[in-house]
C-alpha positions in Angstrom: -16.1 58.8 -77.1 -13.2 56.4 -77.4 -11.6 54.9 -74.3 -7.9 54.6 -73.9 -6.5 51.2 -73.8 -3.4 50.7 -71.7 -0.9 48.1 -72.9 2.1 47.0 -71.0 5.4 48.1 -72.5 7.6 45.1 -73.4 11.3 45.4 -72.7 13.7 44.7 -75.5 16.3 43.2 -73.1 17.0 39.5 -73.3 16.3 37.3 -70.4 19.2 35.2 -69.0 18.6 31.5 -68.7 19.3 29.9 -65.3 21.5 26.9 -65.3 20.1 24.0 -63.4 22.3 21.1 -62.4 20.7 17.9 -61.3 22.2 15.3 -58.9 23.1 12.1 -60.6 20.1 9.7 -60.6 20.6 6.2 -59.5 19.1 3.3 -61.4 15.9 1.8 -60.0 17.4 -1.7 -60.3 20.1 -0.7 -57.8 17.5 0.2 -55.1 16.0 -2.3 -52.8 12.3 -3.1 -53.4 9.8 -1.3 -51.2 8.4 -3.3 -48.3 5.0 -4.9 -48.3 2.2 -3.0 -46.5 -1.4 -3.7 -45.5 -3.6 -1.4 -47.5 -6.8 -2.1 -45.4 -7.5 -1.7 -41.7 -7.0 -5.4 -41.1 -6.7 -8.6 -43.1 -7.5 -12.2 -42.0 -4.5 -14.6 -41.8 -5.6 -18.0 -43.2 -4.2 -21.5 -42.8 -4.2 -22.0 -46.6 -4.4 -19.8 -49.7 -8.2 -19.8 -49.7 -10.9 -17.6 -48.3 -12.7 -20.7 -47.0 -9.7 -22.0 -44.9 -9.4 -21.6 -41.2 -8.7 -18.1 -39.8 -5.5 -18.1 -37.7 -5.3 -14.4 -36.8 -5.5 -10.9 -38.0 -2.8 -8.8 -39.7 -3.4 -5.2 -38.8 -2.2 -2.2 -40.8 0.3 -1.3 -38.0 1.9 -4.8 -37.9 5.3 -5.6 -39.5 5.4 -8.8 -41.4 7.6 -10.9 -43.7 6.5 -12.3 -47.0 7.9 -15.8 -47.8 6.2 -16.6 -51.1 3.3 -15.9 -53.4 0.8 -18.4 -54.8 -1.8 -16.9 -57.2 -3.4 -13.9 -55.4 -2.2 -15.1 -51.9 1.0 -14.3 -49.9 2.6 -16.6 -47.3 3.5 -14.4 -44.4 4.8 -14.3 -40.8 3.3 -11.5 -38.6 6.4 -10.2 -36.7 4.1 -8.6 -34.1 2.3 -11.8 -33.1 4.4 -14.6 -34.7 1.4 -16.0 -36.6 2.3 -17.7 -39.9 -0.3 -18.1 -42.6 -1.7 -16.8 -45.9 -3.2 -13.4 -46.7 -4.9 -12.1 -49.8 -2.7 -10.0 -52.0 -5.7 -7.8 -52.8 -5.1 -6.1 -49.4 -1.4 -6.6 -49.0 1.0 -5.4 -51.6 4.1 -3.4 -52.3 4.0 0.3 -53.3 5.7 1.0 -56.5 8.6 3.3 -57.1 8.6 5.6 -60.1 12.0 5.9 -61.8 13.0 8.3 -64.5 16.1 6.7 -66.1 
């Protein structure tokens, strides 16, 4: 006994293409850089750009801070929450990157 095989009937009508208009994209170079963020729960603020230097404070993930300069893998910062100035490892503090499709 042979079973019946049901196949969908294909329509011969043509599909209409939807027109998509995109908003003009701005260049990445015209946008300001993203801010630095702490990507750990906390980072030790040091007196010098060295893990062996004196600890001056702690930069927590929730704190706002300013980066002044970079030296190797260290960033000179000022913690805006506490006012402490010092160095933090760039391993834990860095800028997120923006993906641009130019």
